[in-house]
N, C-alpha and C positions, 0 to 999 in steps of 0.2 A: 566914525564910531558913534553909536547912539549913547547919549549920557544916561545915567541911571534913572533920572526923573522921566525922560522920554520913553525909556524902555518899560518902566512900570505903567506909565499912561497908556502906552500901546497895548500892553498885556491886559489892562483893565477894560479895553474896548473890544476884546476878542469876543466874537459871537459865531455860532455855527451858521453856515450859509449853504442851504441845500440847492438853491437855483443857480447853477453855474453853467458855463459854456466854454468853448475853445476861445483863446488858447489856454492850454495848461502849462505847467512849469516846463522850462527847458531842461535838458539833461543836466546841466550844471546846477540849476535850482533844485531839481529832484535829488541830486546828490547831497546838497545842503540840507534838504528836508530829512533825508534818511540819516545823515550824520547827526542831526539834532535828536533823532530817536535814540541814538547810541548814548545820549547823556542821561537817560532815565535812571532813577535809583533802582538798584538791582542787588538784592542780598545774595552774596556768594559769587557775584560776577557770573551768573549762569547764562545771561543773555538769552532768555527764553523766547524772545520775540522772533517771529518769522514773517516775512513779507512776500507777497506776490504782487508785482507791478503789472497792471493791466492797462494798456494804452491803445488808443485807436478805436474807431467805431466798430470795426469787425470783431476785435477781441472783446470789447465791452459788451457788444450785443450777444456774443456767445456766452459770456459769463452771466448776463442778465437772463437769457433764455433758459439756461441751466437752472438758475435759482428759481425762476417761475415754475419750471417743470416740477421741481420737488415741492415747492410751496403749494401748488394747486393739487398735488397728489396727497398732501398731508390732511390731517383732520381739521386744519384751520385754513382753508383756501381763501384767497382774496375774492372779494366781490368783483364783478366785471368792471365796475367803476374804479375800484382801487387798483386793479391790475392795469387798466389803461393809463391811469395817472402815474403809476410807477414806471411803466414802459416809456412814457413821454419824458419823465424826469431823466432816466438813465440814457436816453437817446442823445442828450446834449452834453453829457459828462465826458470830458476828454481824458481823464486819468482816474483810475481806481487803484487803491492799495488795499488788498485783502490781508488781514492780520490774524495770526494764530499764536498761541503760546505753546511751545514745545515743552512738555512736562518732563523734567528730569526725575524719574522715579528712584534713581539710586540715592538721591540726597533728601528724599521726601521727609524723613524723620527729623532732619535738621532744618530744611527749608521747605515748608509746607507748600502744597499746590497753590493755595490761595496767595502766597507771597509771589509765586511765579506768575500768576494771573495779574496781580497788582503791578508787577514790574512791566508786564506787557501793556497793560492799560496806561501806565505812565509813559511808555514809549509812544503810544498812540496820541496821548495828550501833547507830547513834544512835537509830533508831526502836525497836529492841529495848530499849535502855537507858531511853528516855523512857517506854515502856509500863510497864516495871518500876517506875520512880520514881513513876508515877501509880497503881500498884497493880493493873495489868492483867497477865494472862498473854499471852505472845507466843511464836510459833514460826515460824522461818524454814524453809520447806519447798521442796525441789527434787525431791520424790519422785514426782510424778505425770507431768506431760508437759513439764516445764521445758525439756528439751533437744531437744524435737521442733519443728523449725522451722515446720511447718504450724500447730501450735497457737499458737506465738509470733505468727505472722502473723495468725491468726484473732482474737487479742485486741488487734491493732493495733500490734504491734511488728515492723515489717518486718525480716526477718533480714539484709538488706543493710546496714542502718544501726544495728540494735539487737542487743544481746546480752541475752536474757531471763535474769534471775538468780533467779527463783523468786518466791514470795509469802510474806507474813507474815500468819499468822492471829492475830487479836487478840480478846480478850474477858475476861470475868471468870473467874478460875480455878475449876474445879469442886471443887477441894480445896486444901489447903495446898500451896504449891509446895515440893516436896522439895529439900533442900539436898544437893548432891553433895559428895563429898570431892574437893577439888581437888589436883592434883599440886603438888609443891614446885617453885616457879619456878627454884630453883637447879639442878634436874636438866636444865634447858633453857638455862642461862645460863653463859657463861664470860667472863672479862675478857681483853681482847687489848691487849697493850702494844707490839706490833711486834717482840717478841723473836725471832719465828720467821723474820724476814727475813734 
């Protein structure tokens, strides 16, 4: 069992890692990663997160080709250089988890859509943290066709009921994960004691 100090130290060293390769998580590790997502804070226990696991080069290539098709047909297509770089990146990724929030419209007056999106984002963060704790690199991407509704529908997330939030690419880091210099939390924090009332 990791002691508290070690767990916090490990968490403070988490960074996104885009450049990954096989091997990806085993079935048992993937189950741990997805169980970690279930621990996300979630008003009303709606569990709005929905995951599509995409594994293996053939499935990932199909997913990637579909996303490029819709991106290139949009009003913001990639340049040829950006398209080639994106294709080269995903060609090495062994595991993708596409994530959407399934919006519960019946409770929207009590639990706003933004809260359901926040819960899903928190679940994605837990996935990123679990990957890091297991020694994998992970990268949350929204940069291809995430906000194109036809693409969202094509992968099974009907835009009437779902908000697609991107995908997480997971695998073994191709290099040591670089450590970023983090900003001082104090620059973003102040105490409030009601004195301004």
